[in-house]
C-alpha positions as CSV (number, residue, x, y, z in Angstrom):
1,M,38.6,-53.0,50.4
2,K,41.1,-55.8,50.5
3,I,44.7,-55.3,49.4
4,T,47.1,-58.2,49.5
5,A,50.3,-59.3,47.7
6,F,50.5,-61.9,45.0
7,S,52.9,-63.8,42.8
8,I,50.9,-64.4,39.7
9,M,53.3,-62.9,37.2
10,A,56.2,-65.3,37.7
11,G,55.6,-67.1,34.4
12,M,55.3,-63.7,32.6
13,L,58.7,-62.7,34.0
14,I,60.3,-66.0,33.0
15,L,59.0,-65.4,29.4
16,S,60.1,-61.7,29.5
17,S,63.7,-62.7,30.4
18,F,63.8,-65.1,27.4
19,T,62.5,-62.7,24.9
20,L,65.5,-60.5,25.0
21,A,67.3,-60.3,21.7
22,A,70.3,-62.4,21.4
23,E,72.6,-59.4,20.8
24,D,71.3,-57.8,24.0
25,M,72.1,-61.0,25.9
26,K,75.6,-60.9,24.7
27,K,76.1,-57.3,25.9
28,A,74.4,-57.8,29.3
29,K,77.0,-57.8,32.1
30,G,77.6,-56.2,35.4
31,W,75.0,-54.7,37.7
32,G,71.4,-54.0,36.6
33,F,68.6,-52.5,38.6
34,S,64.8,-52.8,38.0
35,S,61.5,-52.7,39.7
36,V,58.3,-54.8,39.1
37,T,55.0,-53.4,40.3
38,D,52.1,-55.9,40.2
39,F,48.3,-55.2,40.6
40,A,45.3,-57.5,40.3
41,Y,41.6,-57.0,40.5
42,Y,39.3,-59.9,41.5
43,P,35.5,-59.9,40.8
44,E,33.3,-61.8,43.3
45,S,32.5,-65.4,42.6
46,D,30.5,-67.2,45.4
47,F,31.2,-70.8,46.3
48,V,28.9,-73.4,44.9
49,A,28.4,-76.8,46.7
50,G,28.6,-80.0,44.7
51,G,30.9,-81.8,42.3
52,T,32.9,-80.4,39.4
53,H,31.2,-77.3,38.0
54,F,31.5,-73.6,37.0
55,A,30.9,-70.8,39.5
56,P,29.7,-67.6,37.8
57,V,30.7,-64.1,38.7
58,T,28.2,-63.0,41.4
59,G,29.6,-59.5,42.1
60,A,31.7,-56.7,40.6
61,Y,34.3,-56.7,43.4
62,S,35.9,-59.1,45.7
63,K,39.4,-57.8,46.4
64,T,42.5,-56.1,44.9
65,E,46.2,-57.0,45.3
66,F,49.4,-54.9,45.0
67,R,53.1,-55.4,45.4
68,T,56.4,-53.8,44.3
69,T,59.6,-55.8,44.0
70,I,63.0,-54.1,43.6
71,H,65.8,-56.1,42.0
72,A,69.5,-55.7,41.9
73,K,71.1,-58.2,39.5
74,Y,74.6,-58.9,38.6
75,T,75.2,-60.7,35.3
76,L,78.3,-62.6,34.7
77,P,78.8,-63.7,31.0
78,V,80.2,-67.2,30.7
79,P,80.4,-67.9,26.9
80,F,81.9,-71.2,26.0
81,N,82.5,-70.2,22.3
82,D,81.2,-67.9,19.6
83,N,78.6,-70.4,18.5
84,S,75.1,-68.8,18.7
85,L,74.0,-71.7,20.9
86,F,76.5,-70.7,23.6
87,S,77.7,-67.1,23.1
88,G,74.9,-65.6,25.3
89,N,75.4,-67.8,28.3
90,S,75.5,-66.2,31.7
91,I,75.1,-66.6,35.4
92,V,72.8,-64.1,37.1
93,F,72.8,-63.2,40.8
94,D,69.5,-61.5,41.8
95,T,68.9,-59.9,45.2
96,A,65.4,-58.5,45.6
97,L,63.1,-56.9,48.1
98,E,59.3,-57.4,47.9
99,L,57.1,-54.8,49.6
100,T,53.3,-54.9,50.0
101,P,50.8,-53.2,52.3
102,L,50.9,-56.5,54.3
103,S,54.4,-57.8,54.2
104,V,58.1,-57.4,53.6
105,M,60.2,-60.2,52.0
106,P,63.9,-60.2,51.0
107,E,64.8,-62.7,48.3
108,F,68.0,-64.1,46.7
109,S,68.4,-66.3,43.6
110,V,71.0,-67.6,41.2
111,S,70.3,-68.6,37.6
112,F,72.5,-70.3,35.0
113,T,72.0,-70.4,31.3
114,P,74.3,-73.1,29.9
115,V,72.7,-73.1,26.4
116,A,70.3,-70.8,24.7
117,F,67.3,-73.0,25.2
118,F,67.8,-74.0,28.9
119,N,67.9,-72.1,32.2
120,F,68.4,-73.5,35.7
121,S,67.8,-71.4,38.8
122,A,67.6,-71.7,42.6
123,G,66.8,-69.3,45.4
124,G,65.2,-68.6,48.7
125,M,63.2,-65.9,50.5
126,A,61.9,-65.1,54.0
127,G,59.1,-62.7,54.9
128,S,57.1,-61.4,57.7
129,A,53.7,-59.8,57.7
130,W,51.0,-58.0,59.6
131,Q,47.3,-57.2,59.3
132,F,46.2,-54.4,57.0
133,S,42.7,-53.1,56.4
134,G,41.2,-56.2,57.9
135,V,43.3,-58.7,55.9
136,H,45.7,-61.1,57.6
137,G,49.3,-60.9,56.5
138,L,50.4,-64.1,58.4
139,A,47.9,-65.9,60.5
140,G,47.6,-69.4,62.0
141,Y,44.4,-71.5,61.7
142,D,42.5,-72.0,65.0
143,S,40.7,-75.2,64.4
144,K,38.7,-74.9,67.6
145,N,37.1,-71.6,66.6
146,R,37.5,-72.2,62.8
147,K,39.2,-68.9,62.1
148,Y,42.6,-67.5,61.4
149,T,44.4,-65.5,64.1
150,D,47.3,-63.1,63.4
151,E,50.9,-64.1,64.1
152,K,53.2,-61.4,65.6
153,A,55.1,-59.5,62.9
154,F,58.8,-60.1,62.8
155,Q,58.5,-63.0,65.3
156,T,57.0,-65.6,63.0
157,W,58.5,-65.7,59.5
158,L,57.5,-67.6,56.3
159,Y,60.4,-69.0,54.3
160,K,60.6,-70.6,50.8
161,T,63.4,-72.3,49.0
162,W,63.1,-73.5,45.4
163,L,64.7,-75.0,42.3
164,C,63.5,-74.4,38.8
165,S,64.4,-75.6,35.3
166,T,63.1,-73.9,32.2
167,F,63.2,-74.9,28.5
168,M,62.5,-72.4,25.8
169,F,62.3,-72.7,22.0
170,D,62.0,-69.8,19.5
171,T,61.1,-70.6,15.9
172,A,63.2,-67.7,14.7
173,A,66.3,-69.8,15.6
174,I,65.3,-72.0,12.6
175,W,63.5,-69.5,10.4
176,P,65.2,-66.1,11.0
177,G,63.0,-63.0,10.8
178,K,61.6,-60.4,13.0
179,W,58.0,-61.7,12.4
180,N,59.0,-65.4,13.0
181,H,59.2,-65.5,16.8
182,I,56.8,-68.1,18.0
183,I,58.0,-68.9,21.5
184,A,57.3,-72.0,23.6
185,V,58.4,-72.2,27.3
186,A,58.1,-75.0,29.8
187,S,59.2,-74.7,33.4
188,Y,59.1,-76.9,36.5
189,E,59.7,-75.6,40.0
190,L,60.1,-77.6,43.1
191,N,59.8,-75.6,46.4
192,Y,59.5,-76.0,50.1
193,T,57.6,-73.5,52.2
194,G,57.5,-73.4,56.0
195,L,57.3,-71.2,59.1
196,I,60.1,-70.1,61.4
197,N,59.2,-70.0,65.2
198,K,56.0,-71.9,64.5
199,S,55.0,-75.6,64.3
200,N,55.2,-77.0,60.7
201,S,53.5,-80.4,61.5
202,G,50.1,-80.4,59.9
203,D,49.4,-76.7,60.8
204,I,47.4,-74.5,58.4
205,W,48.0,-70.8,57.9
206,E,47.1,-67.7,55.9
207,W,49.7,-65.8,54.0
208,Q,49.1,-62.4,52.3
209,G,45.4,-63.0,52.3
210,Y,45.6,-66.6,50.9
211,T,44.1,-69.2,53.2
212,G,44.7,-72.9,53.3
213,E,48.5,-72.8,53.2
214,A,50.6,-75.5,54.9
215,A,54.3,-76.4,55.2
216,G,55.7,-78.9,52.7
217,W,57.0,-79.7,49.3
218,K,55.1,-78.1,46.4
219,Y,55.5,-78.2,42.6
220,D,54.7,-75.4,40.1
221,T,54.7,-76.2,36.4
222,R,54.1,-73.5,33.7
223,Y,53.6,-73.9,30.0
224,I,53.7,-70.8,27.8
225,L,53.0,-70.3,24.1
226,G,53.5,-66.8,22.8
227,Y,54.1,-64.8,19.6
228,Q,56.6,-62.0,19.7
229,L,56.0,-58.9,17.5
230,P,58.3,-56.0,16.5
231,E,55.7,-53.6,17.6
232,K,54.4,-51.7,20.7
233,L,52.2,-54.8,21.3
234,S,55.3,-56.9,21.6
235,L,54.0,-60.2,22.9
236,T,50.7,-62.1,23.0
237,G,50.0,-65.6,24.2
238,M,48.7,-68.1,26.8
239,Q,50.1,-69.5,30.1
240,V,48.8,-72.6,31.8
241,E,50.0,-73.1,35.4
242,L,49.6,-76.3,37.4
243,S,50.6,-76.3,41.1
244,G,50.0,-78.2,44.4
245,H,51.4,-80.1,47.3
246,L,53.4,-83.3,46.6
247,H,51.9,-84.9,49.8
248,G,48.4,-84.3,51.1
249,S,49.6,-85.3,54.5
250,D,51.1,-81.8,54.9
251,Y,47.6,-80.9,56.1
252,G,47.7,-83.4,58.9
253,S,44.3,-84.8,60.0
254,A,42.5,-82.4,57.7
255,D,43.8,-84.2,54.6
256,A,41.3,-87.0,54.7
257,N,38.4,-84.8,53.7
258,Y,40.1,-81.6,52.5
259,N,42.3,-83.3,49.8
260,G,45.6,-81.6,50.6
261,S,47.3,-82.7,47.4
262,F,44.7,-81.0,45.2
263,M,46.2,-79.6,42.0
264,T,45.2,-76.1,41.1
265,V,45.0,-75.1,37.4
266,Q,45.2,-71.5,36.1
267,V,44.8,-70.5,32.4
268,S,45.9,-66.9,31.6
269,P,45.8,-65.2,28.2
270,F,48.3,-62.3,28.3
271,A,49.8,-59.5,26.3
272,Q,52.9,-57.4,26.7
273,I,53.1,-53.7,25.7
274,T,56.6,-52.3,25.3
275,C,56.1,-48.6,26.3
276,T,59.8,-47.4,26.1
277,A,63.2,-49.0,26.1
278,S,63.0,-49.1,30.0
279,D,59.3,-49.8,30.6
280,S,57.0,-52.7,29.7
281,L,53.5,-53.7,30.8
282,F,52.1,-57.2,31.1
283,I,48.3,-57.6,31.1
284,A,46.8,-61.0,32.0
285,F,43.3,-62.5,32.5
286,G,43.1,-65.5,34.8
287,F,40.7,-68.4,34.7
288,A,41.2,-70.8,37.6
289,D,39.9,-73.7,39.7
290,R,39.6,-74.3,43.4
291,R,38.3,-77.1,45.6
292,S,34.5,-77.6,45.7
293,F,32.9,-79.2,48.7
294,Q,29.8,-81.2,49.4
295,E,28.6,-78.7,52.1
296,K,27.5,-75.1,51.3
297,H,29.8,-72.4,52.7
298,S,30.5,-68.7,52.2
299,D,33.9,-68.3,53.7
300,S,37.2,-70.1,53.0
301,E,37.9,-70.2,56.8
302,E,35.3,-73.1,56.9
303,E,37.1,-75.2,54.3
304,P,39.5,-77.4,56.4
305,F,36.4,-79.0,58.0
306,L,34.4,-79.5,54.8
307,T,34.4,-82.5,52.5
308,Y,36.1,-82.2,49.1
309,S,33.9,-83.2,46.1
310,G,35.5,-81.9,42.9
311,R,36.7,-78.8,41.0
312,E,35.1,-75.4,40.9
313,W,36.0,-73.3,37.8
314,F,35.7,-69.5,37.9
315,F,36.9,-66.3,36.4
316,N,39.6,-65.3,38.8
317,R,41.3,-61.9,38.0
318,I,42.6,-59.2,35.8
319,A,46.3,-58.6,36.4
320,L,48.8,-55.9,35.5
321,S,52.6,-56.0,35.9
322,W,54.8,-53.0,35.1
323,T,58.6,-53.5,34.8
324,H,60.9,-50.5,34.9
325,I,64.7,-50.8,34.2
326,F,66.8,-48.2,35.8
């Protein structure tokens, strides 16, 4: 059984923060505490050699993932005037601690909402990891033996800094009514990931069970279209996420065949269930792509030495995210 951490619900959390009622946003101030518990189940889908194609599900189980993140937020209202476009404005300081069976990662971010339809945020995080149940938390790639070897926990750290801008539009702003909330969200994140006490020049590593990671600038773009309902089933919709490295050269000499700047695409239908005033549950189904290669292979540890040939589409996961507000 594989248990690793994951960050697949970021877009869902962005959308959740924007679907608060305007009156609640006006009242929000001071400290707030919450926890987010994420779980994902992955069926098995074997690699298929060749160009762009679909890889079918070949087994009932590949791995599971689990994490809990505890948040302590301080909200500072900064209304410019009583106009509905500005009256809910705020600055939010968020300190968080992510815990998984593989790793620990403290985080800090600041977000500013200058107008109702725009949010700007920035933050950073640093984490260390260890092996658990045969899964690498943080491991460097040994190109000679073509395998990942563990880094020492709390000696080598992964860090990430990021900037993100988010636009949101709610049709209820034009046509008021509790059944008129069609929500569109677009966000663009630019981030830099690297290692402390480890070379960042063309090295490849594994983080929380994800292979093929490398230091460098990355982008993460999300588009969300959802419908908010005044019911227990409070939100349904679709998220499309595009991400990748800005420069393939982050992978050093492997880039020539590996295609380091490959853009991954993930399409996720989702739903939110509001259980109580303090608890909500997101459910998402993920369809994604990954690099396909000319050569046949059965393990991702082989990939830096293979030849990129196209996209391989597959059914990726079923994910759950439970948020509790204290």
